[in-house]
N, CA, C and O of each residue as an XYZ file, in Angstrom:
652
protein
N      -0.360     14.207    -12.838
C      -1.526     13.345    -12.925
C      -1.691     12.605    -11.602
O      -0.711     12.164    -11.002
N      -2.912     12.475    -11.162
C      -3.214     11.800     -9.900
C      -4.030     10.541    -10.111
O      -4.831     10.429    -11.038
N      -3.792      9.595     -9.208
C      -4.678      8.445     -9.072
C      -5.779      8.937     -8.141
O      -5.481      9.503     -7.089
N      -7.019      8.737     -8.496
C      -8.122      9.188     -7.645
C      -8.952      7.991     -7.209
O      -9.436      7.214     -8.032
N      -9.104      7.861     -5.919
C      -9.985      6.846     -5.351
C     -11.278      7.582     -5.047
O     -11.439      8.190     -3.989
N     -12.198      7.510     -6.009
C     -13.402      8.329     -5.968
C     -14.430      7.792     -4.986
O     -15.071      8.553     -4.262
N     -14.579      6.497     -4.969
C     -15.474      5.873     -4.000
C     -14.765      4.628     -3.493
O     -13.599      4.415     -3.827
N     -15.406      3.831     -2.728
C     -14.750      2.684     -2.111
C     -14.491      1.532     -3.072
O     -13.929      0.511     -2.677
N     -14.896      1.688     -4.334
C     -14.766      0.577     -5.279
C     -14.145      0.950     -6.612
O     -13.987      0.085     -7.474
N     -13.785      2.216     -6.808
C     -13.267      2.637     -8.111
C     -12.041      3.521     -7.964
O     -12.060      4.542     -7.277
N     -10.976      3.099     -8.631
C      -9.744      3.871     -8.675
C      -9.592      4.367    -10.111
O      -9.701      3.583    -11.054
N      -9.342      5.660    -10.277
C      -9.289      6.271    -11.607
C      -7.914      6.869    -11.850
O      -7.357      7.551    -10.990
N      -7.373      6.602    -13.038
C      -6.144      7.263    -13.479
C      -6.309      7.578    -14.957
O      -6.425      6.674    -15.784
N      -6.318      8.882    -15.287
C      -6.519      9.319    -16.657
C      -7.836      8.728    -17.168
O      -8.878      8.951    -16.551
N      -7.821      7.991    -18.264
C      -9.052      7.397    -18.799
C      -9.293      5.982    -18.290
O     -10.247      5.325    -18.706
N      -8.430      5.510    -17.389
C      -8.533      4.144    -16.875
C      -9.342      4.117    -15.586
O      -9.162      4.960    -14.707
N     -10.231      3.141    -15.487
C     -11.018      2.911    -14.270
C     -10.755      1.482    -13.817
O     -10.886      0.534    -14.592
N     -10.381      1.344    -12.546
C     -10.071      0.028    -12.002
C     -10.970     -0.254    -10.809
O     -11.170      0.606     -9.951
N     -11.503     -1.449    -10.764
C     -12.244     -1.873     -9.577
C     -11.218     -2.094     -8.463
O     -10.126     -2.604     -8.711
N     -11.575     -1.707     -7.233
C     -10.665     -1.870     -6.102
C     -11.468     -2.083     -4.826
O     -12.698     -2.081     -4.842
N     -10.758     -2.263     -3.734
C     -11.407     -2.302     -2.425
C     -10.534     -1.540     -1.439
O      -9.336     -1.361     -1.657
N     -11.152     -1.096     -0.353
C     -10.468     -0.302      0.671
C     -10.710     -0.933      2.042
O     -11.173     -2.069      2.146
N     -10.394     -0.187      3.070
C     -10.556     -0.671      4.435
C     -11.968     -1.133      4.754
O     -12.948     -0.572      4.262
N     -12.055     -2.151      5.576
C     -13.329     -2.746      5.981
C     -14.307     -1.701      6.532
O     -15.516     -1.815      6.333
N     -13.782     -0.688      7.222
C     -14.634      0.344      7.822
C     -14.619      1.652      7.035
O     -14.894      2.716      7.589
N     -14.297      1.572      5.732
C     -14.376      2.745      4.864
C     -13.150      3.636      4.926
O     -12.045      3.176      5.212
N     -13.360      4.931      4.651
C     -12.267      5.906      4.647
C     -12.469      6.900      5.787
O     -13.572      7.052      6.312
N     -11.372      7.578      6.160
C     -11.454      8.515      7.275
C     -10.397      9.606      7.156
O      -9.339      9.402      6.560
N     -10.695     10.755      7.725
C      -9.721     11.839      7.845
C      -9.003     11.761      9.190
O      -8.075     12.528      9.445
N      -9.430     10.842     10.044
C      -8.865     10.714     11.399
C      -8.430      9.274     11.649
O      -8.980      8.591     12.513
N      -7.455      8.827     10.899
C      -6.955      7.450     10.968
C      -6.334      7.147     12.331
O      -5.624      7.969     12.910
N      -6.624      5.945     12.824
C      -6.053      5.432     14.073
C      -5.555      4.014     13.790
O      -6.216      3.249     13.088
N      -4.403      3.672     14.331
C      -3.833      2.336     14.144
C      -4.875      1.271     14.481
O      -5.463      1.289     15.563
N      -5.101      0.344     13.546
C      -5.997     -0.780     13.783
C      -7.470     -0.516     13.552
O      -8.290     -1.396     13.817
N      -7.846      0.680     13.061
C      -9.277      0.990     12.878
C      -9.882      0.405     11.608
O     -11.085      0.539     11.382
N      -9.068     -0.244     10.774
C      -9.516     -0.863      9.520
C     -10.118      0.158      8.555
O     -11.035     -0.157      7.797
N      -9.588      1.392      8.594
C     -10.037      2.454      7.704
C      -8.878      2.903      6.821
O      -7.715      2.844      7.219
N      -9.219      3.352      5.615
C      -8.249      3.887      4.675
C      -8.196      5.402      4.867
O      -9.236      6.060      4.893
N      -6.987      5.959      5.001
C      -6.899      7.407      5.241
C      -7.272      8.236      4.011
O      -6.917      7.896      2.883
N      -7.999      9.334      4.257
C      -8.340     10.273      3.189
C      -7.228     11.309      3.059
O      -6.558     11.647      4.035
N      -7.047     11.803      1.840
C      -6.056     12.843      1.599
C      -5.342     12.630      0.285
O      -5.713     11.770     -0.513
N      -4.301     13.434      0.071
C      -3.467     13.332     -1.126
C      -2.085     12.902     -0.663
O      -1.470     13.553      0.182
N      -1.601     11.799     -1.224
C      -0.351     11.206     -0.760
C       0.564     10.841     -1.923
O       0.103     10.475     -3.004
N       1.869     10.946     -1.681
C       2.869     10.458     -2.628
C       2.921      8.941     -2.535
O       2.340      8.336     -1.633
N       3.624      8.342     -3.480
C       3.791      6.891     -3.506
C       5.256      6.533     -3.299
O       6.150      7.248     -3.753
N       5.491      5.440     -2.621
C       6.848      4.950     -2.431
C       7.262      4.071     -3.596
O       6.592      4.037     -4.628
N       8.378      3.352     -3.427
C       8.834      2.445     -4.486
C       7.943      1.212     -4.579
O       7.181      0.920     -3.658
N       8.040      0.500     -5.681
C       7.316     -0.757     -5.861
C       8.123     -1.859     -5.174
O       9.311     -2.024     -5.449
N       7.483     -2.606     -4.287
C       8.083     -3.792     -3.690
C       7.467     -4.994     -4.391
O       6.262     -5.016     -4.641
N       8.285     -5.996     -4.711
C       7.732     -7.152     -5.411
C       8.504     -8.420     -5.089
O       9.687     -8.389     -4.750
N       7.796     -9.539     -5.206
C       8.385    -10.867     -5.029
C       8.937    -11.317     -6.370
O       8.173    -11.649     -7.276
N      10.234    -11.331     -6.503
C      10.869    -11.700     -7.765
C      10.570    -13.145     -8.155
O      10.555    -13.477     -9.340
N      10.331    -14.008     -7.165
C      10.030    -15.406     -7.471
C       8.614    -15.582     -8.017
O       8.297    -16.638     -8.565
N       7.767    -14.579     -7.881
C       6.375    -14.678     -8.347
C       6.013    -13.684     -9.447
O       5.115    -13.946    -10.246
N       6.696    -12.563     -9.492
C       6.387    -11.515    -10.469
C       7.645    -11.234    -11.281
O       8.704    -10.945    -10.724
N       7.522    -11.319    -12.576
C       8.663    -11.055    -13.466
C       8.400     -9.800    -14.288
O       7.254     -9.474    -14.598
N       9.456     -9.116    -14.630
C       9.419     -8.008    -15.592
C       8.382     -6.931    -15.288
O       7.535     -6.634    -16.130
N       8.438     -6.354    -14.115
C       7.551     -5.226    -13.810
C       8.030     -4.017    -14.616
O       9.202     -3.643    -14.564
N       7.105     -3.420    -15.356
C       7.414     -2.229    -16.135
C       6.829     -1.037    -15.402
O       5.612     -0.919    -15.261
N       7.712     -0.142    -14.931
C       7.266      1.040    -14.187
C       8.373      2.081    -14.166
O       9.548      1.764    -14.353
N       7.981      3.323    -13.937
C       8.949      4.407    -13.760
C       9.283      4.596    -12.287
O      10.173      5.375    -11.947
N       8.569      3.882    -11.403
C       8.863      3.952     -9.971
C      10.114      3.119     -9.671
O      10.457      2.196    -10.410
N      10.780      3.465     -8.574
C      11.891      2.624     -8.123
C      11.342      1.260     -7.754
O      10.194      1.141     -7.325
N      12.164      0.222     -7.921
C      11.740     -1.138     -7.602
C      12.639     -1.719     -6.524
O      13.852     -1.508     -6.519
N      12.008     -2.467     -5.598
C      12.748     -3.173     -4.550
C      12.228     -4.595     -4.452
O      11.023     -4.826     -4.356
N      13.148     -5.538     -4.476
C      12.772     -6.943     -4.338
C      12.477     -7.232     -2.872
O      13.229     -6.826     -1.986
N      11.380     -7.936     -2.627
C      11.013     -8.329     -1.264
C      11.820     -9.570     -0.897
O      11.885    -10.532     -1.662
N      12.429     -9.531      0.276
C      13.116    -10.729      0.774
C      12.461    -11.179      2.083
O      11.617    -10.476      2.639
N      12.854    -12.340      2.560
C      12.215    -12.954      3.731
C      12.405    -12.178      5.019
O      11.688    -12.420      5.990
N      13.348    -11.254      5.055
C      13.616    -10.502      6.287
C      12.982     -9.116      6.297
O      13.226     -8.332      7.214
N      12.176     -8.806      5.292
C      11.545     -7.477      5.234
C      10.227     -7.464      5.991
O       9.398     -8.365      5.860
N      10.061     -6.415      6.786
C       8.813     -6.204      7.500
C       8.481     -4.725      7.502
O       9.309     -3.887      7.145
N       7.248     -4.414      7.912
C       6.830     -3.012      8.048
C       6.348     -2.848      9.480
O       5.397     -3.506      9.903
N       7.007     -1.972     10.221
C       6.747     -1.811     11.651
C       5.378     -1.174     11.902
O       5.079     -0.097     11.387
N       4.552     -1.858     12.704
C       3.273     -1.282     13.128
C       3.199     -1.199     14.657
O       2.117     -1.123     15.239
N       4.367     -1.216     15.286
C       4.494     -1.147     16.741
C       4.566      0.318     17.165
O       5.576      0.986     16.943
N       3.479      0.817     17.781
C       3.408      2.242     18.120
C       4.461      2.664     19.145
O       4.711      3.858     19.312
N       5.074      1.714     19.825
C       6.111      2.032     20.808
C       7.510      2.056     20.198
O       8.464      2.439     20.875
N       7.649      1.662     18.950
C       8.964      1.566     18.324
C       9.373      2.866     17.651
O       8.532      3.594     17.124
N      10.671      3.154     17.671
C      11.200      4.314     16.944
C      11.107      4.098     15.429
O      11.249      5.047     14.658
N      10.874      2.870     15.010
C      10.743      2.527     13.593
C       9.293      2.439     13.131
O       9.014      1.903     12.058
N       8.363      2.966     13.939
C       6.939      2.917     13.601
C       6.699      3.414     12.178
O       7.184      4.475     11.786
N       5.946      2.634     11.417
C       5.549      2.920     10.038
C       6.745      3.061      9.100
O       6.773      3.928      8.226
N       7.728      2.190      9.300
C       8.903      2.164      8.441
C       9.231      0.728      8.047
O       8.851     -0.224      8.730
N       9.941      0.594      6.936
C      10.464     -0.690      6.508
C      11.531     -1.114      7.515
O      12.400     -0.320      7.876
N      11.462     -2.360      7.965
C      12.436     -2.868      8.940
C      12.897     -4.267      8.556
O      12.307     -4.926      7.699
N      13.952     -4.694      9.205
C      14.365     -6.091      9.148
C      13.505     -6.805     10.189
O      13.407     -6.350     11.329
N      12.879     -7.927      9.801
C      11.990     -8.668     10.702
C      12.687     -8.912     12.037
O      13.824     -9.382     12.093
N      11.962     -8.573     13.120
C      12.503     -8.665     14.469
C      11.363     -9.063     15.396
O      10.366     -8.347     15.491
N      11.494    -10.176     16.070
C      10.411    -10.669     16.931
C      10.129     -9.783     18.138
O       9.120     -9.975     18.816
N      11.001     -8.817     18.420
C      10.786     -7.916     19.559
C       9.929     -6.714     19.183
O       9.475     -5.966     20.050
N       9.711     -6.536     17.879
C       8.936     -5.394     17.387
C       7.753     -5.920     16.581
O       7.922     -6.781     15.717
N       6.542     -5.397     16.865
C       5.372     -5.794     16.071
C       5.538     -5.278     14.651
O       5.961     -4.143     14.428
N       5.195     -6.136     13.693
C       5.361     -5.759     12.292
C       4.511     -6.649     11.396
O       3.979     -7.673     11.824
N       4.403     -6.230     10.152
C       3.792     -7.045      9.109
C       4.915     -7.561      8.239
O       5.769     -6.784      7.813
N       4.935     -8.852      7.967
C       5.931     -9.400      7.054
C       5.526     -9.063      5.623
O       4.355     -9.178      5.261
N       6.488     -8.651      4.819
C       6.210     -8.379      3.413
C       6.296     -9.650      2.570
O       5.628     -9.760      1.541
N       7.110    -10.601      3.000
C       7.259    -11.886      2.303
C       6.227    -12.839      2.896
O       6.431    -13.392      3.976
N       5.117    -13.026      2.182
C       4.000    -13.798      2.720
C       3.668    -15.002      1.841
O       4.009    -15.050      0.659
N       2.986    -15.976      2.463
C       2.504    -17.135      1.697
C       1.386    -16.715      0.754
O       1.321    -17.176     -0.386
N       0.499    -15.833      1.236
C      -0.570    -15.343      0.361
C       0.047    -14.486     -0.725
O       1.205    -14.082     -0.618
N      -0.703    -14.209     -1.752
C      -0.180    -13.453     -2.886
C      -0.487    -11.955     -2.795
O      -0.118    -11.202     -3.697
N      -1.150    -11.512     -1.735
C      -1.540    -10.102     -1.608
C      -0.365     -9.136     -1.689
O      -0.498     -8.033     -2.220
N       0.782     -9.547     -1.165
C       1.956     -8.667     -1.156
C       2.987     -9.058     -2.213
O       4.157     -8.695     -2.088
N       2.583     -9.781     -3.239
C       3.521    -10.102     -4.321
C       3.994     -8.823     -5.012
O       5.132     -8.749     -5.475
N       3.125     -7.827     -5.079
C       3.455     -6.492     -5.578
C       2.745     -5.507     -4.666
O       1.553     -5.651     -4.398
N       3.470     -4.511     -4.192
C       2.819     -3.482     -3.376
C       3.538     -2.154     -3.542
O       4.730     -2.101     -3.846
N       2.784     -1.090     -3.334
C       3.331      0.264     -3.349
C       2.934      0.912     -2.026
O       1.742      1.040     -1.747
N       3.893      1.321     -1.207
C       3.529      2.050      0.006
C       2.905      3.400     -0.346
O       3.431      4.142     -1.176
N       1.792      3.701      0.288
C       1.194      5.035      0.196
C       1.867      5.845      1.298
O       1.867      5.436      2.459
N       2.437      6.985      0.940
C       3.214      7.779      1.899
C       2.286      8.522      2.870
O       2.210      9.751      2.879
N       1.595      7.736      3.674
C       0.719      8.257      4.720
C       1.437      8.084      6.053
O       1.856      6.976      6.388
N       1.584      9.160      6.814
C       2.194      9.136      8.155
C       3.600      8.529      8.124
O       3.973      7.767      9.016
N       4.374      8.871      7.093
C       5.705      8.272      6.957
C       6.858      9.236      7.209
O       7.901      8.807      7.703
N       6.715     10.496      6.897
C       7.844     11.433      7.019
C       8.295     11.577      8.475
O       9.446     11.283      8.797
N       7.427     12.013      9.324
C       7.669     12.064     10.770
C       6.469     11.366     11.402
O       5.531     12.026     11.849
N       6.495     10.044     11.441
C       5.308      9.290     11.864
C       4.801      9.679     13.251
O       5.564      9.764     14.213
N       3.500      9.910     13.323
C       2.849     10.173     14.607
C       2.347      8.838     15.138
O       1.671      8.090     14.432
N       2.683      8.551     16.378
C       2.292      7.289     17.007
C       0.781      7.105     16.960
O       0.021      8.030     17.244
N       0.363      5.910     16.600
C      -1.047      5.502     16.592
C      -1.888      6.142     15.489
O      -3.115      6.037     15.522
N      -1.260      6.805     14.510
C      -2.004      7.449     13.416
C      -2.179      6.532     12.211
O      -2.784      6.924     11.214
N      -1.646      5.302     12.301
C      -1.814      4.358     11.207
C      -0.509      4.069     10.497
O       0.342      4.943     10.334
N      -0.368      2.815     10.075
C       0.870      2.374      9.431
C       0.578      1.344      8.355
O      -0.522      0.798      8.273
N       1.590      1.087      7.528
C       1.529      0.052      6.499
C       0.307      0.207      5.594
O      -0.451     -0.741      5.387
N       0.128      1.405      5.063
C      -0.966      1.660      4.119
C      -0.379      1.483      2.721
O       0.457      2.273      2.281
N      -0.827      0.441      2.035
C      -0.266      0.065      0.742
C      -1.345      0.014     -0.336
O      -2.539     -0.063     -0.043
N      -0.897      0.057     -1.588
C      -1.690     -0.426     -2.709
C      -1.140     -1.830     -2.936
O       0.046     -1.988     -3.222
N      -1.983     -2.846     -2.814
C      -1.520     -4.222     -2.976
C      -2.534     -5.044     -3.748
O      -3.520     -4.511     -4.258
N      -2.293     -6.331     -3.832
C      -3.127     -7.215     -4.652
C      -4.302     -7.809     -3.882
O      -4.268     -7.952     -2.660
N      -5.343     -8.149     -4.642
C      -6.488     -8.881     -4.109
C      -6.952     -9.866     -5.171
O      -6.755     -9.649     -6.367
N      -7.567    -10.941     -4.723
C      -8.181    -11.886     -5.661
C      -9.690    -11.688     -5.700
O     -10.325    -11.912     -6.730
N     -10.256    -11.270     -4.583
C     -11.713    -11.302     -4.428
C     -12.334     -9.980     -3.976
O     -13.525     -9.939     -3.667
N     -11.566     -8.920     -3.933
C     -12.044     -7.601     -3.508
C     -12.586     -7.599     -2.074
O     -13.433     -6.776     -1.726
N     -12.096     -8.515     -1.256
C     -12.458     -8.521      0.161
C     -11.866     -7.264      0.798
O     -10.729     -6.894      0.504
N     -12.625     -6.614      1.659
C     -12.181     -5.388      2.313
C     -10.850     -5.607      3.034
O     -10.567     -6.708      3.505
N     -10.040     -4.555      3.117
C      -8.695     -4.634      3.683
C      -8.674     -4.110      5.125
O      -9.708     -3.768      5.699
N      -7.473     -4.061      5.684
C      -7.283     -3.495      7.027
C      -6.996     -1.997      6.948
O      -6.709     -1.366      7.965
N      -7.072     -1.424      5.737
C      -6.834      0.009      5.546
C      -6.142      0.330      4.234
O      -6.023      1.494      3.852
N      -5.692     -0.697      3.555
C      -5.006     -0.524      2.276
C      -6.002     -0.384      1.127
O      -7.212     -0.519      1.308
N      -5.459     -0.110     -0.057
C      -6.218     -0.117     -1.305
C      -5.747     -1.356     -2.061
O      -4.542     -1.563     -2.204
N      -6.663     -2.175     -2.544
C      -6.274     -3.417     -3.210
C      -6.906     -3.531     -4.593
O      -8.066     -3.176     -4.801
N      -6.103     -4.039     -5.533
C      -6.490     -4.211     -6.933
C      -6.151     -5.620     -7.395
O      -5.327     -6.303     -6.785
N      -6.792     -6.049     -8.476
C      -6.406     -7.303     -9.117
C      -5.013     -7.133     -9.715
O      -4.606     -6.023    -10.058
N      -4.297     -8.232     -9.834
C      -2.920     -8.209    -10.317
C      -2.794     -7.535    -11.680
O      -1.936     -6.673    -11.867
N      -3.646     -7.921    -12.637
C      -3.532     -7.350    -13.991
C      -3.750     -5.838    -13.965
O      -3.107     -5.109    -14.720
N      -4.650     -5.361    -13.104
C      -4.919     -3.925    -13.015
C      -3.759     -3.173    -12.366
O      -3.396     -2.089    -12.823
N      -3.177     -3.732    -11.312
C      -2.042     -3.069    -10.669
C      -0.845     -3.014    -11.626
O      -0.124     -2.017    -11.658
N      -0.634     -4.065    -12.391
C       0.468     -4.062    -13.355
C       0.256     -3.031    -14.463
O       1.220     -2.426    -14.933
N      -0.989     -2.824    -14.883
C      -1.304     -1.759    -15.858
C      -1.041     -0.399    -15.227
O      -0.396      0.456    -15.834
N      -1.537     -0.195    -14.011
C      -1.351      1.073    -13.308
C       0.138      1.401    -13.170
O       0.540      2.550    -13.354
N       0.946      0.407    -12.849
C       2.388      0.621    -12.691
C       3.038      1.130    -13.969
O       3.998      1.898    -13.911
N       2.527      0.711    -15.121
C       3.062      1.182    -16.406
C       2.713      2.648    -16.655
O       3.440      3.353    -17.355
N       1.605      3.102    -16.083
C       1.096      4.446    -16.360
C       1.664      5.528    -15.451
O       1.848      6.665    -15.884
N       1.944      5.189    -14.200
C       2.318      6.199    -13.210
C       3.833      6.436    -13.186
O       4.608      5.670    -13.758
N       4.228      7.516    -12.508
C       5.656      7.817    -12.365
C       5.929      8.344    -10.949
O       5.039      8.360    -10.099
N       7.156      8.768    -10.714
C       7.546      9.185     -9.359
C       6.831     10.437     -8.858
O       6.843     10.715     -7.659
N       6.213     11.191     -9.759
C       5.485     12.411     -9.359
C       4.004     12.153     -9.126
O       3.285     13.030     -8.645
N       3.543     10.945     -9.466
C       2.132     10.602     -9.310
C       1.757     10.558     -7.844
O       2.502     10.029     -7.019
N       0.612     11.108     -7.524
C       0.074     11.066     -6.161
C      -1.253     10.315     -6.200
O      -1.869     10.167     -7.256
N      -1.680      9.845     -5.033
C      -3.001      9.236     -4.923
C      -3.868     10.149     -4.064
O      -3.444     10.616     -3.007
N      -5.077     10.392     -4.531
C      -6.046     11.202     -3.797
C      -7.177     10.284     -3.366
O      -7.894      9.729     -4.198
N      -7.329     10.130     -2.052
C      -8.373      9.275     -1.499
C      -9.463     10.165     -0.929
O      -9.234     10.920      0.015
N     -10.642     10.068     -1.508
C     -11.764     10.931     -1.110
C     -12.616     10.282     -0.048
O     -13.600     10.871      0.399
């Protein structure tokens, strides 16, 4: 079973339809770091990352990882750790996963450009939370209640198809 992002505002899984938002500049088959576009294609999903101090009892078949203050995701195109989970390091550009905002209280990495990352092809593409459906920097964002429902439905074989 696949999660399908049919248009820029609707994510579908089985009989469930969820309102969502994507990159500010839409979707693309030619993703470039910083273009504010969501990559098109079919992708696997990584483990669920979550803030244990804010989210309790996540029910999912995906692996779970607690977010701590030293977790970051490398978006430095010059780093050997480009588009990988890292320990926060001021010498490497990265996004902190432990944030004051609630957007990253729960997130699932979309396995885009992760196996053998190509420099400048885009990094840190997640399914994460939103309060207001404001366009993202390239991620897919859902309301908390919808993401928690989706997590109950999907498993380790689930893929996301972004059209």
